[in-house]
N, C-alpha and C positions, 0 to 999 in steps of 0.2 A: 339688316334687321327687318326692313320693310317687306322684303320678299318672304321671310319666315312668317311675319304677321299675316300677310296676304294668304299664304298657304294654309295657315292655321284657321283663318277666317273661312276659307273655302271648305275645309274639312268639317268645321263645326256647322256651317250653313247646310251642307249636303245632308248631314245626319239629321239636323233639326227639321229641314224641309220634309224629309221622308217621314219622320216621326209625327209631323203635323198633318200628314196625309196628302202632301203635294208632291209634284215631281217637276224637274226642269233639268235640261242638259247643261245650262249655264246659270251661275249664281249671280251674275251681273254685279260683280265686285269692282270697286274702284276707289280712287282718292276722293276726299270730301273736304269741304271747308268747315264742316261741323263735327267731323270725327276722323280718326286715323284711317279707317276703311269703312266704306258704306256699301250696302246692297240695295239696288232698286228692283230686285226680283218681285216684291209684293205688287208693284205697279203692273208688271207683265202678267202675273197670275190673276190679279184683279180684273184686268181687261179680258183675259182668256176665259175666266170662270164666272165673270159678271158678279164679283164679290167686292166688298169694301177693302181696298188695299191696306188701310190702316189696321183693320181687324186681322188680315192675313199676317202682317208684320208682327202683331202682338202674339199670334199663335205660334209663329216661328220662334220668336224670342223665348217664349215659355218653354221650348224644348232645347234651347241651346245650352250646352255644357260650358265649362271653363277650360281654358287652355294655358299653356306655358307663357305665351306672349300677350294674350288678351286678358285684361283685367275686368272689363265691363262691356256688356252688350245691351243696347237700348233700342226699343221700337220708338222711332221719332216720326209720328205720322205714318206715311207709307214706306219709310226707310228702315233698314236694320243697320244700326251704327255700332261699330266696333272701336274700342278704345284700348290702346296698349297699356300694359302694366309696368 
């Protein structure tokens, strides 16, 4: 199930990142002590674009849809956290 969750998180992130007006070849997804899957992409984008990573995370989360395995997505500071349903 973890691989399906990870695949779904990647697909949702890719779509939301594009809709928020950003781009990246990698979504920087991985395990987290605070969520089932987490992305640190806002850190990378913030550094590259000289923008606040927490604001980037909020913008991305605002564009994330729901999936079959993911129940909730939250911007936690500069991270995008995914929680399984």
